[in-house]
CHARMM internal coordinates of N, CA and C (Angstrom, degrees):
IC EDIT
DIST 1 N 1 CA 1.4345
DIST 1 CA 1 C 1.5139
ANGL 1 N 1 CA 1 C 108.36
DIST 1 C 2 N 1.2969
ANGL 1 CA 1 C 2 N 115.99
DIHE 1 N 1 CA 1 C 2 N 138.02
DIST 2 N 2 CA 1.4577
ANGL 1 C 2 N 2 CA 122.63
DIHE 1 CA 1 C 2 N 2 CA 172.93
DIST 2 CA 2 C 1.5182
ANGL 2 N 2 CA 2 C 107.15
DIHE 1 C 2 N 2 CA 2 C -117.30
DIST 2 C 3 N 1.3134
ANGL 2 CA 2 C 3 N 116.64
DIHE 2 N 2 CA 2 C 3 N 133.65
DIST 3 N 3 CA 1.4619
ANGL 2 C 3 N 3 CA 120.82
DIHE 2 CA 2 C 3 N 3 CA 177.59
DIST 3 CA 3 C 1.5140
ANGL 3 N 3 CA 3 C 108.55
DIHE 2 C 3 N 3 CA 3 C -137.30
DIST 3 C 4 N 1.3183
ANGL 3 CA 3 C 4 N 115.78
DIHE 3 N 3 CA 3 C 4 N 143.45
DIST 4 N 4 CA 1.4524
ANGL 3 C 4 N 4 CA 120.74
DIHE 3 CA 3 C 4 N 4 CA 178.71
DIST 4 CA 4 C 1.5114
ANGL 4 N 4 CA 4 C 109.91
DIHE 3 C 4 N 4 CA 4 C -147.95
DIST 4 C 5 N 1.3106
ANGL 4 CA 4 C 5 N 115.81
DIHE 4 N 4 CA 4 C 5 N 152.43
DIST 5 N 5 CA 1.4618
ANGL 4 C 5 N 5 CA 121.63
DIHE 4 CA 4 C 5 N 5 CA 175.98
DIST 5 CA 5 C 1.5141
ANGL 5 N 5 CA 5 C 107.66
DIHE 4 C 5 N 5 CA 5 C -140.04
DIST 5 C 6 N 1.3378
ANGL 5 CA 5 C 6 N 115.57
DIHE 5 N 5 CA 5 C 6 N 147.98
DIST 6 N 6 CA 1.4556
ANGL 5 C 6 N 6 CA 119.71
DIHE 5 CA 5 C 6 N 6 CA 179.28
DIST 6 CA 6 C 1.5159
ANGL 6 N 6 CA 6 C 110.12
DIHE 5 C 6 N 6 CA 6 C -151.30
DIST 6 C 7 N 1.3339
ANGL 6 CA 6 C 7 N 115.24
DIHE 6 N 6 CA 6 C 7 N 154.05
DIST 7 N 7 CA 1.4623
ANGL 6 C 7 N 7 CA 121.93
DIHE 6 CA 6 C 7 N 7 CA 176.93
DIST 7 CA 7 C 1.5218
ANGL 7 N 7 CA 7 C 108.07
DIHE 6 C 7 N 7 CA 7 C -144.90
DIST 7 C 8 N 1.3276
ANGL 7 CA 7 C 8 N 115.10
DIHE 7 N 7 CA 7 C 8 N 148.02
DIST 8 N 8 CA 1.4587
ANGL 7 C 8 N 8 CA 120.13
DIHE 7 CA 7 C 8 N 8 CA 178.42
DIST 8 CA 8 C 1.5278
ANGL 8 N 8 CA 8 C 109.60
DIHE 7 C 8 N 8 CA 8 C -86.89
DIST 8 C 9 N 1.3230
ANGL 8 CA 8 C 9 N 115.15
DIHE 8 N 8 CA 8 C 9 N 163.62
DIST 9 N 9 CA 1.4591
ANGL 8 C 9 N 9 CA 122.00
DIHE 8 CA 8 C 9 N 9 CA 175.81
DIST 9 CA 9 C 1.5267
ANGL 9 N 9 CA 9 C 108.52
DIHE 8 C 9 N 9 CA 9 C -59.40
DIST 9 C 10 N 1.3468
ANGL 9 CA 9 C 10 N 116.53
DIHE 9 N 9 CA 9 C 10 N 141.60
DIST 10 N 10 CA 1.4587
ANGL 9 C 10 N 10 CA 119.28
DIHE 9 CA 9 C 10 N 10 CA 177.91
DIST 10 CA 10 C 1.5237
ANGL 10 N 10 CA 10 C 110.83
DIHE 9 C 10 N 10 CA 10 C -145.67
DIST 10 C 11 N 1.3021
ANGL 10 CA 10 C 11 N 115.31
DIHE 10 N 10 CA 10 C 11 N 153.43
DIST 11 N 11 CA 1.4639
ANGL 10 C 11 N 11 CA 123.16
DIHE 10 CA 10 C 11 N 11 CA 177.76
DIST 11 CA 11 C 1.5274
ANGL 11 N 11 CA 11 C 108.67
DIHE 10 C 11 N 11 CA 11 C -118.45
DIST 11 C 12 N 1.3351
ANGL 11 CA 11 C 12 N 116.29
DIHE 11 N 11 CA 11 C 12 N 142.57
DIST 12 N 12 CA 1.4586
ANGL 11 C 12 N 12 CA 120.73
DIHE 11 CA 11 C 12 N 12 CA 176.48
DIST 12 CA 12 C 1.5268
ANGL 12 N 12 CA 12 C 108.15
DIHE 11 C 12 N 12 CA 12 C -147.00
DIST 12 C 13 N 1.3237
ANGL 12 CA 12 C 13 N 116.51
DIHE 12 N 12 CA 12 C 13 N 177.89
DIST 13 N 13 CA 1.4617
ANGL 12 C 13 N 13 CA 120.63
DIHE 12 CA 12 C 13 N 13 CA 177.96
DIST 13 CA 13 C 1.5221
ANGL 13 N 13 CA 13 C 111.27
DIHE 12 C 13 N 13 CA 13 C -61.41
DIST 13 C 14 N 1.3304
ANGL 13 CA 13 C 14 N 116.80
DIHE 13 N 13 CA 13 C 14 N -26.84
DIST 14 N 14 CA 1.4630
ANGL 13 C 14 N 14 CA 121.26
DIHE 13 CA 13 C 14 N 14 CA -179.88
DIST 14 CA 14 C 1.5257
ANGL 14 N 14 CA 14 C 112.01
DIHE 13 C 14 N 14 CA 14 C -80.67
DIST 14 C 15 N 1.3398
ANGL 14 CA 14 C 15 N 117.79
DIHE 14 N 14 CA 14 C 15 N -7.73
DIST 15 N 15 CA 1.4631
ANGL 14 C 15 N 15 CA 121.80
DIHE 14 CA 14 C 15 N 15 CA -179.55
DIST 15 CA 15 C 1.5118
ANGL 15 N 15 CA 15 C 111.30
DIHE 14 C 15 N 15 CA 15 C 123.22
DIST 15 C 16 N 1.3119
ANGL 15 CA 15 C 16 N 115.91
DIHE 15 N 15 CA 15 C 16 N -173.54
DIST 16 N 16 CA 1.4602
ANGL 15 C 16 N 16 CA 121.04
DIHE 15 CA 15 C 16 N 16 CA -177.69
DIST 16 CA 16 C 1.5160
ANGL 16 N 16 CA 16 C 111.73
DIHE 15 C 16 N 16 CA 16 C -96.24
DIST 16 C 17 N 1.3208
ANGL 16 CA 16 C 17 N 114.76
DIHE 16 N 16 CA 16 C 17 N 153.18
DIST 17 N 17 CA 1.4581
ANGL 16 C 17 N 17 CA 121.95
DIHE 16 CA 16 C 17 N 17 CA 174.24
DIST 17 CA 17 C 1.5184
ANGL 17 N 17 CA 17 C 107.21
DIHE 16 C 17 N 17 CA 17 C -128.78
DIST 17 C 18 N 1.3056
ANGL 17 CA 17 C 18 N 116.52
DIHE 17 N 17 CA 17 C 18 N 132.62
DIST 18 N 18 CA 1.4537
ANGL 17 C 18 N 18 CA 120.77
DIHE 17 CA 17 C 18 N 18 CA -179.22
DIST 18 CA 18 C 1.5187
ANGL 18 N 18 CA 18 C 112.48
DIHE 17 C 18 N 18 CA 18 C -76.05
DIST 18 C 19 N 1.3293
ANGL 18 CA 18 C 19 N 116.36
DIHE 18 N 18 CA 18 C 19 N 158.53
DIST 19 N 19 CA 1.4605
ANGL 18 C 19 N 19 CA 121.60
DIHE 18 CA 18 C 19 N 19 CA 174.71
DIST 19 CA 19 C 1.5252
ANGL 19 N 19 CA 19 C 108.99
DIHE 18 C 19 N 19 CA 19 C -65.54
DIST 19 C 20 N 1.3204
ANGL 19 CA 19 C 20 N 116.87
DIHE 19 N 19 CA 19 C 20 N 151.55
DIST 20 N 20 CA 1.4585
ANGL 19 C 20 N 20 CA 120.85
DIHE 19 CA 19 C 20 N 20 CA 177.28
DIST 20 CA 20 C 1.5172
ANGL 20 N 20 CA 20 C 111.19
DIHE 19 C 20 N 20 CA 20 C -150.43
DIST 20 C 21 N 1.3268
ANGL 20 CA 20 C 21 N 115.29
DIHE 20 N 20 CA 20 C 21 N 159.15
DIST 21 N 21 CA 1.4593
ANGL 20 C 21 N 21 CA 122.18
DIHE 20 CA 20 C 21 N 21 CA 178.09
DIST 21 CA 21 C 1.5196
ANGL 21 N 21 CA 21 C 107.80
DIHE 20 C 21 N 21 CA 21 C -150.48
DIST 21 C 22 N 1.3201
ANGL 21 CA 21 C 22 N 116.95
DIHE 21 N 21 CA 21 C 22 N 137.38
DIST 22 N 22 CA 1.4543
ANGL 21 C 22 N 22 CA 121.59
DIHE 21 CA 21 C 22 N 22 CA 178.04
DIST 22 CA 22 C 1.5211
ANGL 22 N 22 CA 22 C 108.88
DIHE 21 C 22 N 22 CA 22 C -138.17
DIST 22 C 23 N 1.3250
ANGL 22 CA 22 C 23 N 117.16
DIHE 22 N 22 CA 22 C 23 N 150.33
DIST 23 N 23 CA 1.4646
ANGL 22 C 23 N 23 CA 121.11
DIHE 22 CA 22 C 23 N 23 CA -179.99
DIST 23 CA 23 C 1.5198
ANGL 23 N 23 CA 23 C 108.90
DIHE 22 C 23 N 23 CA 23 C -148.82
DIST 23 C 24 N 1.3202
ANGL 23 CA 23 C 24 N 115.87
DIHE 23 N 23 CA 23 C 24 N 155.02
DIST 24 N 24 CA 1.4571
ANGL 23 C 24 N 24 CA 121.49
DIHE 23 CA 23 C 24 N 24 CA 175.92
DIST 24 CA 24 C 1.5229
ANGL 24 N 24 CA 24 C 109.43
DIHE 23 C 24 N 24 CA 24 C -151.30
DIST 24 C 25 N 1.3089
ANGL 24 CA 24 C 25 N 115.14
DIHE 24 N 24 CA 24 C 25 N 150.62
DIST 25 N 25 CA 1.4588
ANGL 24 C 25 N 25 CA 122.51
DIHE 24 CA 24 C 25 N 25 CA 174.40
DIST 25 CA 25 C 1.5179
ANGL 25 N 25 CA 25 C 106.81
DIHE 24 C 25 N 25 CA 25 C -131.67
DIST 25 C 26 N 1.3186
ANGL 25 CA 25 C 26 N 115.58
DIHE 25 N 25 CA 25 C 26 N 129.43
DIST 26 N 26 CA 1.4645
ANGL 25 C 26 N 26 CA 118.77
DIHE 25 CA 25 C 26 N 26 CA 178.69
DIST 26 CA 26 C 1.5150
ANGL 26 N 26 CA 26 C 110.49
DIHE 25 C 26 N 26 CA 26 C -159.29
DIST 26 C 27 N 1.3277
ANGL 26 CA 26 C 27 N 114.60
DIHE 26 N 26 CA 26 C 27 N 159.55
DIST 27 N 27 CA 1.4568
ANGL 26 C 27 N 27 CA 120.13
DIHE 26 CA 26 C 27 N 27 CA 174.18
DIST 27 CA 27 C 1.5174
ANGL 27 N 27 CA 27 C 107.82
DIHE 26 C 27 N 27 CA 27 C -87.82
DIST 27 C 28 N 1.3290
ANGL 27 CA 27 C 28 N 115.39
DIHE 27 N 27 CA 27 C 28 N 131.68
DIST 28 N 28 CA 1.4529
ANGL 27 C 28 N 28 CA 121.00
DIHE 27 CA 27 C 28 N 28 CA -177.94
DIST 28 CA 28 C 1.5151
ANGL 28 N 28 CA 28 C 110.33
DIHE 27 C 28 N 28 CA 28 C -133.31
DIST 28 C 29 N 1.3342
ANGL 28 CA 28 C 29 N 116.66
DIHE 28 N 28 CA 28 C 29 N 148.07
DIST 29 N 29 CA 1.4586
ANGL 28 C 29 N 29 CA 118.78
DIHE 28 CA 28 C 29 N 29 CA 173.82
DIST 29 CA 29 C 1.5220
ANGL 29 N 29 CA 29 C 109.76
DIHE 28 C 29 N 29 CA 29 C -72.56
DIST 29 C 30 N 1.3112
ANGL 29 CA 29 C 30 N 116.59
DIHE 29 N 29 CA 29 C 30 N 145.53
DIST 30 N 30 CA 1.4614
ANGL 29 C 30 N 30 CA 121.89
DIHE 29 CA 29 C 30 N 30 CA 176.60
DIST 30 CA 30 C 1.5231
ANGL 30 N 30 CA 30 C 107.65
DIHE 29 C 30 N 30 CA 30 C -104.69
DIST 30 C 31 N 1.3065
ANGL 30 CA 30 C 31 N 116.85
DIHE 30 N 30 CA 30 C 31 N 127.83
DIST 31 N 31 CA 1.4544
ANGL 30 C 31 N 31 CA 122.03
DIHE 30 CA 30 C 31 N 31 CA -179.50
DIST 31 CA 31 C 1.5227
ANGL 31 N 31 CA 31 C 109.05
DIHE 30 C 31 N 31 CA 31 C -106.55
DIST 31 C 32 N 1.3281
ANGL 31 CA 31 C 32 N 117.38
DIHE 31 N 31 CA 31 C 32 N 113.60
DIST 32 N 32 CA 1.4624
ANGL 31 C 32 N 32 CA 121.00
DIHE 31 CA 31 C 32 N 32 CA 179.99
DIST 32 CA 32 C 1.5203
ANGL 32 N 32 CA 32 C 109.02
DIHE 31 C 32 N 32 CA 32 C -108.12
DIST 32 C 33 N 1.3342
ANGL 32 CA 32 C 33 N 115.33
DIHE 32 N 32 CA 32 C 33 N 130.90
DIST 33 N 33 CA 1.4532
ANGL 32 C 33 N 33 CA 120.08
DIHE 32 CA 32 C 33 N 33 CA 179.69
DIST 33 CA 33 C 1.5259
ANGL 33 N 33 CA 33 C 109.14
DIHE 32 C 33 N 33 CA 33 C -151.66
DIST 33 C 34 N 1.3140
ANGL 33 CA 33 C 34 N 116.93
DIHE 33 N 33 CA 33 C 34 N 127.53
DIST 34 N 34 CA 1.4608
ANGL 33 C 34 N 34 CA 121.18
DIHE 33 CA 33 C 34 N 34 CA 176.96
DIST 34 CA 34 C 1.5118
ANGL 34 N 34 CA 34 C 113.81
DIHE 33 C 34 N 34 CA 34 C 59.89
DIST 34 C 35 N 1.3276
ANGL 34 CA 34 C 35 N 118.58
DIHE 34 N 34 CA 34 C 35 N 34.55
DIST 35 N 35 CA 1.4522
ANGL 34 C 35 N 35 CA 121.79
DIHE 34 CA 34 C 35 N 35 CA 178.72
DIST 35 CA 35 C 1.5210
ANGL 35 N 35 CA 35 C 114.75
DIHE 34 C 35 N 35 CA 35 C 82.68
DIST 35 C 36 N 1.3302
ANGL 35 CA 35 C 36 N 117.82
DIHE 35 N 35 CA 35 C 36 N -3.28
DIST 36 N 36 CA 1.4689
ANGL 35 C 36 N 36 CA 121.34
DIHE 35 CA 35 C 36 N 36 CA 178.30
DIST 36 CA 36 C 1.5206
ANGL 36 N 36 CA 36 C 109.03
DIHE 35 C 36 N 36 CA 36 C -109.46
DIST 36 C 37 N 1.3226
ANGL 36 CA 36 C 37 N 115.95
DIHE 36 N 36 CA 36 C 37 N 140.65
DIST 37 N 37 CA 1.4536
ANGL 36 C 37 N 37 CA 121.31
DIHE 36 CA 36 C 37 N 37 CA 177.19
DIST 37 CA 37 C 1.5177
ANGL 37 N 37 CA 37 C 108.80
DIHE 36 C 37 N 37 CA 37 C -106.46
DIST 37 C 38 N 1.3253
ANGL 37 CA 37 C 38 N 116.00
DIHE 37 N 37 CA 37 C 38 N 129.86
DIST 38 N 38 CA 1.4591
ANGL 37 C 38 N 38 CA 122.45
DIHE 37 CA 37 C 38 N 38 CA -179.65
DIST 38 CA 38 C 1.5188
ANGL 38 N 38 CA 38 C 108.30
DIHE 37 C 38 N 38 CA 38 C -116.47
DIST 38 C 39 N 1.3355
ANGL 38 CA 38 C 39 N 116.67
DIHE 38 N 38 CA 38 C 39 N 128.83
DIST 39 N 39 CA 1.4564
ANGL 38 C 39 N 39 CA 122.01
DIHE 38 CA 38 C 39 N 39 CA 178.66
DIST 39 CA 39 C 1.5312
ANGL 39 N 39 CA 39 C 107.46
DIHE 38 C 39 N 39 CA 39 C -121.07
DIST 39 C 40 N 1.3290
ANGL 39 CA 39 C 40 N 117.69
DIHE 39 N 39 CA 39 C 40 N 100.79
DIST 40 N 40 CA 1.4702
ANGL 39 C 40 N 40 CA 119.33
DIHE 39 CA 39 C 40 N 40 CA -178.75
DIST 40 CA 40 C 1.5290
ANGL 40 N 40 CA 40 C 111.45
DIHE 39 C 40 N 40 CA 40 C -77.16
DIST 40 C 41 N 1.3373
ANGL 40 CA 40 C 41 N 117.19
DIHE 40 N 40 CA 40 C 41 N 137.31
DIST 41 N 41 CA 1.4521
ANGL 40 C 41 N 41 CA 121.02
DIHE 40 CA 40 C 41 N 41 CA 174.01
DIST 41 CA 41 C 1.5236
ANGL 41 N 41 CA 41 C 109.24
DIHE 40 C 41 N 41 CA 41 C -157.43
DIST 41 C 42 N 1.3201
ANGL 41 CA 41 C 42 N 115.56
DIHE 41 N 41 CA 41 C 42 N 157.24
DIST 42 N 42 CA 1.4634
ANGL 41 C 42 N 42 CA 122.92
DIHE 41 CA 41 C 42 N 42 CA 176.33
DIST 42 CA 42 C 1.5162
ANGL 42 N 42 CA 42 C 107.85
DIHE 41 C 42 N 42 CA 42 C -114.21
DIST 42 C 43 N 1.3200
ANGL 42 CA 42 C 43 N 116.10
DIHE 42 N 42 CA 42 C 43 N 141.38
DIST 43 N 43 CA 1.4564
ANGL 42 C 43 N 43 CA 121.06
DIHE 42 CA 42 C 43 N 43 CA -178.71
DIST 43 CA 43 C 1.5180
ANGL 43 N 43 CA 43 C 108.17
DIHE 42 C 43 N 43 CA 43 C -136.36
DIST 43 C 44 N 1.3201
ANGL 43 CA 43 C 44 N 117.14
DIHE 43 N 43 CA 43 C 44 N 123.42
DIST 44 N 44 CA 1.4614
ANGL 43 C 44 N 44 CA 119.75
DIHE 43 CA 43 C 44 N 44 CA 177.75
DIST 44 CA 44 C 1.5195
ANGL 44 N 44 CA 44 C 109.81
DIHE 43 C 44 N 44 CA 44 C -71.38
DIST 44 C 45 N 1.3126
ANGL 44 CA 44 C 45 N 117.00
DIHE 44 N 44 CA 44 C 45 N 147.81
DIST 45 N 45 CA 1.4535
ANGL 44 C 45 N 45 CA 120.95
DIHE 44 CA 44 C 45 N 45 CA -178.62
DIST 45 CA 45 C 1.5211
ANGL 45 N 45 CA 45 C 110.42
DIHE 44 C 45 N 45 CA 45 C -155.77
DIST 45 C 46 N 1.3164
ANGL 45 CA 45 C 46 N 116.06
DIHE 45 N 45 CA 45 C 46 N 167.72
DIST 46 N 46 CA 1.4604
ANGL 45 C 46 N 46 CA 123.35
DIHE 45 CA 45 C 46 N 46 CA 169.61
DIST 46 CA 46 C 1.5188
ANGL 46 N 46 CA 46 C 107.64
DIHE 45 C 46 N 46 CA 46 C -114.65
DIST 46 C 47 N 1.3108
ANGL 46 CA 46 C 47 N 116.55
DIHE 46 N 46 CA 46 C 47 N 153.02
DIST 47 N 47 CA 1.4627
ANGL 46 C 47 N 47 CA 118.95
DIHE 46 CA 46 C 47 N 47 CA -177.38
DIST 47 CA 47 C 1.5310
ANGL 47 N 47 CA 47 C 110.50
DIHE 46 C 47 N 47 CA 47 C -66.00
DIST 47 C 48 N 1.3363
ANGL 47 CA 47 C 48 N 114.59
DIHE 47 N 47 CA 47 C 48 N 144.87
DIST 48 N 48 CA 1.4623
ANGL 47 C 48 N 48 CA 122.31
DIHE 47 CA 47 C 48 N 48 CA 178.92
DIST 48 CA 48 C 1.5219
ANGL 48 N 48 CA 48 C 108.19
DIHE 47 C 48 N 48 CA 48 C -166.35
DIST 48 C 49 N 1.3201
ANGL 48 CA 48 C 49 N 116.20
DIHE 48 N 48 CA 48 C 49 N 151.25
DIST 49 N 49 CA 1.4627
ANGL 48 C 49 N 49 CA 119.64
DIHE 48 CA 48 C 49 N 49 CA -178.56
DIST 49 CA 49 C 1.5246
ANGL 49 N 49 CA 49 C 112.76
DIHE 48 C 49 N 49 CA 49 C -80.30
DIST 49 C 50 N 1.3260
ANGL 49 CA 49 C 50 N 118.41
DIHE 49 N 49 CA 49 C 50 N -22.33
DIST 50 N 50 CA 1.4581
ANGL 49 C 50 N 50 CA 122.24
DIHE 49 CA 49 C 50 N 50 CA 177.83
DIST 50 CA 50 C 1.5215
ANGL 50 N 50 CA 50 C 108.73
DIHE 49 C 50 N 50 CA 50 C -133.86
DIST 50 C 51 N 1.3161
ANGL 50 CA 50 C 51 N 116.31
DIHE 50 N 50 CA 50 C 51 N 116.00
DIST 51 N 51 CA 1.4645
ANGL 50 C 51 N 51 CA 121.94
DIHE 50 CA 50 C 51 N 51 CA -177.43
DIST 51 CA 51 C 1.5235
ANGL 51 N 51 CA 51 C 108.99
DIHE 50 C 51 N 51 CA 51 C -130.12
DIST 51 C 52 N 1.3209
ANGL 51 CA 51 C 52 N 116.41
DIHE 51 N 51 CA 51 C 52 N 138.86
DIST 52 N 52 CA 1.4627
ANGL 51 C 52 N 52 CA 121.62
DIHE 51 CA 51 C 52 N 52 CA 174.66
DIST 52 CA 52 C 1.5201
ANGL 52 N 52 CA 52 C 107.83
DIHE 51 C 52 N 52 CA 52 C -108.90
DIST 52 C 53 N 1.3320
ANGL 52 CA 52 C 53 N 116.56
DIHE 52 N 52 CA 52 C 53 N 124.41
DIST 53 N 53 CA 1.4631
ANGL 52 C 53 N 53 CA 122.82
DIHE 52 CA 52 C 53 N 53 CA 178.37
DIST 53 CA 53 C 1.5238
ANGL 53 N 53 CA 53 C 107.76
DIHE 52 C 53 N 53 CA 53 C -115.50
DIST 53 C 54 N 1.3290
ANGL 53 CA 53 C 54 N 117.12
DIHE 53 N 53 CA 53 C 54 N 129.51
DIST 54 N 54 CA 1.4605
ANGL 53 C 54 N 54 CA 122.11
DIHE 53 CA 53 C 54 N 54 CA 178.29
DIST 54 CA 54 C 1.5248
ANGL 54 N 54 CA 54 C 107.62
DIHE 53 C 54 N 54 CA 54 C -125.73
DIST 54 C 55 N 1.3367
ANGL 54 CA 54 C 55 N 116.52
DIHE 54 N 54 CA 54 C 55 N 125.71
DIST 55 N 55 CA 1.4660
ANGL 54 C 55 N 55 CA 121.83
DIHE 54 CA 54 C 55 N 55 CA 177.44
DIST 55 CA 55 C 1.5206
ANGL 55 N 55 CA 55 C 108.35
DIHE 54 C 55 N 55 CA 55 C -122.57
DIST 55 C 56 N 1.3373
ANGL 55 CA 55 C 56 N 116.38
DIHE 55 N 55 CA 55 C 56 N 131.18
DIST 56 N 56 CA 1.4626
ANGL 55 C 56 N 56 CA 122.01
DIHE 55 CA 55 C 56 N 56 CA 178.91
DIST 56 CA 56 C 1.5182
ANGL 56 N 56 CA 56 C 108.51
DIHE 55 C 56 N 56 CA 56 C -122.53
DIST 56 C 57 N 1.3207
ANGL 56 CA 56 C 57 N 115.86
DIHE 56 N 56 CA 56 C 57 N 123.36
DIST 57 N 57 CA 1.4586
ANGL 56 C 57 N 57 CA 122.75
DIHE 56 CA 56 C 57 N 57 CA 179.77
DIST 57 CA 57 C 1.5216
ANGL 57 N 57 CA 57 C 107.80
DIHE 56 C 57 N 57 CA 57 C -105.52
DIST 57 C 58 N 1.3286
ANGL 57 CA 57 C 58 N 116.66
DIHE 57 N 57 CA 57 C 58 N 124.92
DIST 58 N 58 CA 1.4566
ANGL 57 C 58 N 58 CA 120.85
DIHE 57 CA 57 C 58 N 58 CA 178.65
DIST 58 CA 58 C 1.5116
ANGL 58 N 58 CA 58 C 109.46
DIHE 57 C 58 N 58 CA 58 C -129.29
DIST 58 C 59 N 1.3006
ANGL 58 CA 58 C 59 N 116.37
DIHE 58 N 58 CA 58 C 59 N 153.18
DIST 59 N 59 CA 1.4567
ANGL 58 C 59 N 59 CA 122.29
DIHE 58 CA 58 C 59 N 59 CA 178.56
DIST 59 CA 59 C 1.5103
ANGL 59 N 59 CA 59 C 108.86
DIHE 58 C 59 N 59 CA 59 C 174.38
DIST 59 C 60 N 1.3278
ANGL 59 CA 59 C 60 N 117.31
DIHE 59 N 59 CA 59 C 60 N -173.21
DIST 60 N 60 CA 1.4658
ANGL 59 C 60 N 60 CA 119.88
DIHE 59 CA 59 C 60 N 60 CA 179.39
DIST 60 CA 60 C 1.5325
ANGL 60 N 60 CA 60 C 110.77
DIHE 59 C 60 N 60 CA 60 C -57.97
DIST 60 C 61 N 1.3182
ANGL 60 CA 60 C 61 N 116.87
DIHE 60 N 60 CA 60 C 61 N 111.76
DIST 61 N 61 CA 1.4554
ANGL 60 C 61 N 61 CA 121.94
DIHE 60 CA 60 C 61 N 61 CA 178.56
DIST 61 CA 61 C 1.5160
ANGL 61 N 61 CA 61 C 115.01
DIHE 60 C 61 N 61 CA 61 C 74.30
DIST 61 C 62 N 1.3432
ANGL 61 CA 61 C 62 N 118.08
DIHE 61 N 61 CA 61 C 62 N 11.89
DIST 62 N 62 CA 1.4590
ANGL 61 C 62 N 62 CA 121.50
DIHE 61 CA 61 C 62 N 62 CA -176.59
DIST 62 CA 62 C 1.5244
ANGL 62 N 62 CA 62 C 109.93
DIHE 61 C 62 N 62 CA 62 C -125.01
DIST 62 C 63 N 1.3068
ANGL 62 CA 62 C 63 N 116.91
DIHE 62 N 62 CA 62 C 63 N 131.96
DIST 63 N 63 CA 1.4698
ANGL 62 C 63 N 63 CA 122.72
DIHE 62 CA 62 C 63 N 63 CA 171.95
DIST 63 CA 63 C 1.5215
ANGL 63 N 63 CA 63 C 105.47
DIHE 62 C 63 N 63 CA 63 C -151.56
DIST 63 C 64 N 1.3023
ANGL 63 CA 63 C 64 N 117.93
DIHE 63 N 63 CA 63 C 64 N 99.49
DIST 64 N 64 CA 1.4592
ANGL 63 C 64 N 64 CA 122.59
DIHE 63 CA 63 C 64 N 64 CA -175.15
DIST 64 CA 64 C 1.5172
ANGL 64 N 64 CA 64 C 109.87
DIHE 63 C 64 N 64 CA 64 C -136.11
DIST 64 C 65 N 1.3331
ANGL 64 CA 64 C 65 N 117.27
DIHE 64 N 64 CA 64 C 65 N 133.99
DIST 65 N 65 CA 1.4615
ANGL 64 C 65 N 65 CA 122.12
DIHE 64 CA 64 C 65 N 65 CA 178.52
DIST 65 CA 65 C 1.5203
ANGL 65 N 65 CA 65 C 108.78
DIHE 64 C 65 N 65 CA 65 C -126.01
DIST 65 C 66 N 1.3180
ANGL 65 CA 65 C 66 N 115.61
DIHE 65 N 65 CA 65 C 66 N 137.20
DIST 66 N 66 CA 1.4597
ANGL 65 C 66 N 66 CA 122.13
DIHE 65 CA 65 C 66 N 66 CA 176.01
DIST 66 CA 66 C 1.5220
ANGL 66 N 66 CA 66 C 108.69
DIHE 65 C 66 N 66 CA 66 C -127.00
DIST 66 C 67 N 1.3322
ANGL 66 CA 66 C 67 N 116.17
DIHE 66 N 66 CA 66 C 67 N 138.38
DIST 67 N 67 CA 1.4580
ANGL 66 C 67 N 67 CA 122.23
DIHE 66 CA 66 C 67 N 67 CA 177.98
DIST 67 CA 67 C 1.5119
ANGL 67 N 67 CA 67 C 108.67
DIHE 66 C 67 N 67 CA 67 C -120.25
DIST 67 C 68 N 1.3113
ANGL 67 CA 67 C 68 N 116.30
DIHE 67 N 67 CA 67 C 68 N 136.44
DIST 68 N 68 CA 1.4592
ANGL 67 C 68 N 68 CA 122.28
DIHE 67 CA 67 C 68 N 68 CA 179.71
DIST 68 CA 68 C 1.5239
ANGL 68 N 68 CA 68 C 108.67
DIHE 67 C 68 N 68 CA 68 C -129.87
DIST 68 C 69 N 1.3193
ANGL 68 CA 68 C 69 N 116.86
DIHE 68 N 68 CA 68 C 69 N 123.85
DIST 69 N 69 CA 1.4511
ANGL 68 C 69 N 69 CA 121.83
DIHE 68 CA 68 C 69 N 69 CA 171.93
DIST 69 CA 69 C 1.5175
ANGL 69 N 69 CA 69 C 106.60
DIHE 68 C 69 N 69 CA 69 C -99.07
DIST 69 C 70 N 1.3287
ANGL 69 CA 69 C 70 N 116.74
DIHE 69 N 69 CA 69 C 70 N 117.89
DIST 70 N 70 CA 1.4564
ANGL 69 C 70 N 70 CA 121.02
DIHE 69 CA 69 C 70 N 70 CA -172.75
DIST 70 CA 70 C 1.5183
ANGL 70 N 70 CA 70 C 109.91
DIHE 69 C 70 N 70 CA 70 C -146.17
DIST 70 C 71 N 1.3134
ANGL 70 CA 70 C 71 N 116.79
DIHE 70 N 70 CA 70 C 71 N -169.02
DIST 71 N 71 CA 1.4620
ANGL 70 C 71 N 71 CA 123.03
DIHE 70 CA 70 C 71 N 71 CA 175.73
DIST 71 CA 71 C 1.5171
ANGL 71 N 71 CA 71 C 108.41
DIHE 70 C 71 N 71 CA 71 C -130.38
DIST 71 C 72 N 1.3128
ANGL 71 CA 71 C 72 N 116.98
DIHE 71 N 71 CA 71 C 72 N 144.16
DIST 72 N 72 CA 1.4551
ANGL 71 C 72 N 72 CA 123.40
DIHE 71 CA 71 C 72 N 72 CA 172.31
DIST 72 CA 72 C 1.5303
ANGL 72 N 72 CA 72 C 106.56
DIHE 71 C 72 N 72 CA 72 C -117.08
DIST 72 C 73 N 1.3281
ANGL 72 CA 72 C 73 N 117.55
DIHE 72 N 72 CA 72 C 73 N 80.25
DIST 73 N 73 CA 1.4746
ANGL 72 C 73 N 73 CA 119.28
DIHE 72 CA 72 C 73 N 73 CA -174.85
DIST 73 CA 73 C 1.5225
ANGL 73 N 73 CA 73 C 111.95
DIHE 72 C 73 N 73 CA 73 C -68.19
DIST 73 C 74 N 1.3300
ANGL 73 CA 73 C 74 N 114.67
DIHE 73 N 73 CA 73 C 74 N 153.97
DIST 74 N 74 CA 1.4627
ANGL 73 C 74 N 74 CA 121.84
DIHE 73 CA 73 C 74 N 74 CA 175.73
DIST 74 CA 74 C 1.5227
ANGL 74 N 74 CA 74 C 109.24
DIHE 73 C 74 N 74 CA 74 C -89.90
DIST 74 C 75 N 1.2978
ANGL 74 CA 74 C 75 N 116.59
DIHE 74 N 74 CA 74 C 75 N 148.84
DIST 75 N 75 CA 1.4678
ANGL 74 C 75 N 75 CA 120.43
DIHE 74 CA 74 C 75 N 75 CA 172.00
DIST 75 CA 75 C 1.5276
ANGL 75 N 75 CA 75 C 106.51
DIHE 74 C 75 N 75 CA 75 C -81.12
DIST 75 C 76 N 1.2984
ANGL 75 CA 75 C 76 N 116.68
DIHE 75 N 75 CA 75 C 76 N 111.10
DIST 76 N 76 CA 1.4727
ANGL 75 C 76 N 76 CA 120.16
DIHE 75 CA 75 C 76 N 76 CA -176.03
DIST 76 CA 76 C 1.5001
ANGL 76 N 76 CA 76 C 110.31
DIHE 75 C 76 N 76 CA 76 C -121.20
END
COOR INIT
IC SEED 1 N 1 CA 1 C
IC BUILD
């Protein structure tokens, strides 16, 4: 599995936050139950109001990518 997250530089009333990008590749167990496949993973990040997360699952006969546009807010 490959997973990555990134956010652009942003300014707010609380101050500025720099752009960041993180990525990881690792082998993970796939848990299938009731027709749904769940792939648990942890990804380090910094808080940002707009974050793009991309996860790619590969394996024998598998090539699937999912993209999520979300926010990782800070506790302020």
